N, C-alpha and C positions, 0 to 999 in steps of 0.2 A: 504494500500500500504506500502510495505517495502521501506524505503528510507535510503540510505547509506549517512551519513553525514561526513564521514572521508575524508581525503585528499589523499586516496590511488588511485592507477591507476585503469583504467577501467578493466583491467585484474583481479586485486585483487577483485574489487567489484563484477565482474561477478562470480568469484569462490565462494565468500561468499554467494551470492544470490542463485546460483544453488544448493549449499549444503543445504541451508534452504528449498528450494522447494522440493528437493528429500527427506529430512528428514520428512517434513510435509506430503508428499504424502505416504511415507512408513508407517507412523504412522496412518493416517486417510483415506487413499485411495482417498483423494481429496486435493486440494490446495485452500485455501481461504485467509489465513493470508499473504502469500507471493506470491500471484498470479501475482503481477507485482512489479517492482522496478525501481525507478528513480536513475540514476547514473550521477555524474558530475565529470569532471576532466579537468583542463587546456583547456578551450574553447570548451569542449564537453559536451552535455547534451543528455542522452539517457533515454528512457522509454522502458523497456523490459517487456515482459509478457511470461507466460508459457501456455497460452491458447488463442485461437482466434475463432471468429465466423466461422462456417461451416468446422471446422477441428476437427475431433474426437481425444480425448485424449490430453496428454501433447505435447506441441510443442514449440520450441524456437521461440519467436516472437519479431521482432523489431517493436515497436509501434511508437516511435518518435526518430528522430535523429536531433540534432541541432549542427552545427559546426560553430565556429567563421570563419569569412571571410578568415583569414590566413590559415585555414585548408582545405578550399573548393578547389576542383579541384587539389588536391595534391595526390590522391590515397588512402586517409584515409579510405573511405567507402569500397573499394575493399579489403583492408587489413583486415578491420573489418569483412567483410563477410567470408573471409577465416578463420579467427580466430574463428568465431562462428561455422563454420562447424567442425573445429578441436575439439571444446570443447562440442558440442551439445550432451547431453545425450539421446536425443529422436530421433525418426525416421524422424520427420518433422521439417521444418524450414520455417518461413513465415515473410513477411513484410506487415504491415497493412497500409491501407489508404494512398497510395502514392500520395500526392497532388502536389509534385514538378514534373513538366512536364518533366524536363530533366532526373530525376531519373526514372520516369514512363517509358519513352522511353527506357532507359537503361535496365530496367527489361524486357520489351517486346522484345527488340533486342537480349538480351542474351539468351532468351528462357524460362523465368519464366512464369508460367501459372497462371491466376487469380484463387483465392481460389474458387470462384463460380461465376455464372452470377450475383447474387445479390451483391456480394462484388468484383466487377470487378477491383477496384483499390488496392486490397490486393492481394499479390502474394505468391504462394508456391515457395520457393527458391529451385532450383535444385542443390542439394549439390554436385553432380558429376561435373556439369558445373563449380560451384564455385571452386572446388578443382583444376581445371585446369587453372584458371585465374592467369595470372602473376601479382604479387603484392609484395610489400615490406613486410617483416615480421611485424606483428602488435606489436606496442610497446607503446600504450597509457595506 
């Protein structure tokens, strides 16, 4: 796992990681060294992946999101989804293993479809739907 230990923003960390993934894929036609990345910044912990079960090829994947209480219910996740759609270099975008019942209900209500019957709590994120969500610009 690639882990960014600097104190830069989530945006900066995402840019660095995506460049590493794309370079490794271009060189090897596979991604093993940089297939996932843990990011931290001011009350936010993310685990991002570029592959997930039952999805063919590279895919931007939110594997884990942890927000400090002060950031919860403030629109951060919607802003992050929109940001991910804007920077996603691949056709697909997913969120894995949504255990948070409130977030799972949101995913279903907004129209995200399960990755598969076997991975029913992982969702393919409809990027067209996300692009129409009203959210503050992402600034983390």
